[in-house]
C-alpha positions, 0 to 999 in steps of 0.5 A: 886451264891447268887447274881445270885438268887437275880436277878431272884428273882428281875425279878420275882417281876417285872413280878408280878408287870407287871401283875397286872391288874389296874383300870386306864388300864381298863378305857383306853381300854374302852375310846380308843373304844369310842374315835374310834366310835365318830371319825369314826362318824364324817369322815362319817358326813364330807364325806357325806357332802362333797359328798352333795357339788357342785364344779364348775369349768372351763376348761382351754383351751391350745393354740398351743403356750403352753398358756393357754386361759380361758374363759372371761365373756366379750368377744363378739362372732363375725364372721370374714370374710376372706379377699379376693383380688378382682379378676381382670376383663379383659379389653375389647380391643376396636376394632381400625378402620384402618385409611382411606386414604382421598386421593388416592396418585398420582404418578408423575414423578420426572422430571415433573414440578409441578404448583406454589402455590400461598400465599406461605410464604417464608423468605423476600429477604435480602437488603443492605438498612440501617434501619432508627431509626427514624422510629421505634416507641417505645411505653413506658408503663406508671408505677404507681410510689407512690406520692412524699412528697412536699418537696422531689420532684425537682419542687413543683406544682403550685397553680393558682397566684403563677406562678410568683414565682420562687424557689422551697421552694417559691413556696411551701410557695405560695401553702400553703398560697394559700390553707390557704386562701381557707379553711378560705373562705370555711370552716364553723367555726361554726361547732365547736360550732354547735356539742358542741365543745369547744377550739382549734380543729385540722383536719389533711387533706392529699391528692394528687396532681396528674400528670394532677394537680388535687386534689385526694385522700382526707383524713381527721383525726380529733375526730369529724366524721363531722369535718372530712366530711367538711374538705374532702368536703372543699379540694375537692374545690381546683383549678386544679394547675400545677403538681409536676415535677421530671426529667422534667416529671410530677409526683404525689405528696403528701401534708398534711395540718393541719387545726386549728381553735378555738371554742368560747363560 
C-alpha cells in the first residue's frame, strides 16, 4: 500500500513537470509559423516563375513499323514521281500486197515435144583419152625469203673479176678484196679531217645482194652522221654481181663490211 502511494505521487509529479510552460516552447511555436509563411512564399514564387517559362518540344512521329521518327532540320522536302511503265503502242501491220503473176502458165500435154534450148550448160562427156601431165602448167607463187648470210649460202655472190675463182670461201675472199679496193678509190679519206676527227674511225656497213645481183638496203652505223652518209653513197656505186645461190636457185645474200680508216693531224 505504501508502495502504491509512492507511485501515484511520482506520476503526479511528472504531470506537474510536463504541464509547466517553458520559454523555449513558446519560441518554437512562433518560429514554426514564421517558417511556414516563408516556405509558402518561396513556393508561390517558384510556381510563378515556372509559369513564365516557355518550353519548346518536338512531337515525335511514330511510323507503321513502330519506329520513332524525329524531324531532321537538314531534310529536304522533295517531290517524288511514281514511275509508270510506258504503254506499249500497238504495232501497225503493213498491208502486204499479193504476188502478181508476170506470166500466165501454159498447160502443155505431157506427150508434147518441147523446143530445144540453146546455151544449155551440161556436164562434159566422159572420155577415155589419158591426160598429158606436160600440158598442165604449174604457176609458182614467189615467196619472199629473208636474205641468207654470205657465210651460210651454198654459192656466194660473184663480184665482177672473180668469175674464174673456184670454191665458196675463195669467192667470198675475192668479194671482200674487190669491195675493199672499191672503197679505197671512192671513199673520201679527208672527210675525217674536215669534221675535226682524230685517230681511228670505224663505220659498219650492212647491205643485201638481191636475186638479180643488185646491192640494196644499204645501212651504215658510226659515231658521225656525215661518215654514215659517205659510206652509203660509196656502197651504192658497187657494180652488179652474180647473185648467190641455194639449191641451184638465186637467193638474197646479206653482207656486212667494216670501213676502218685513221685520221692524221
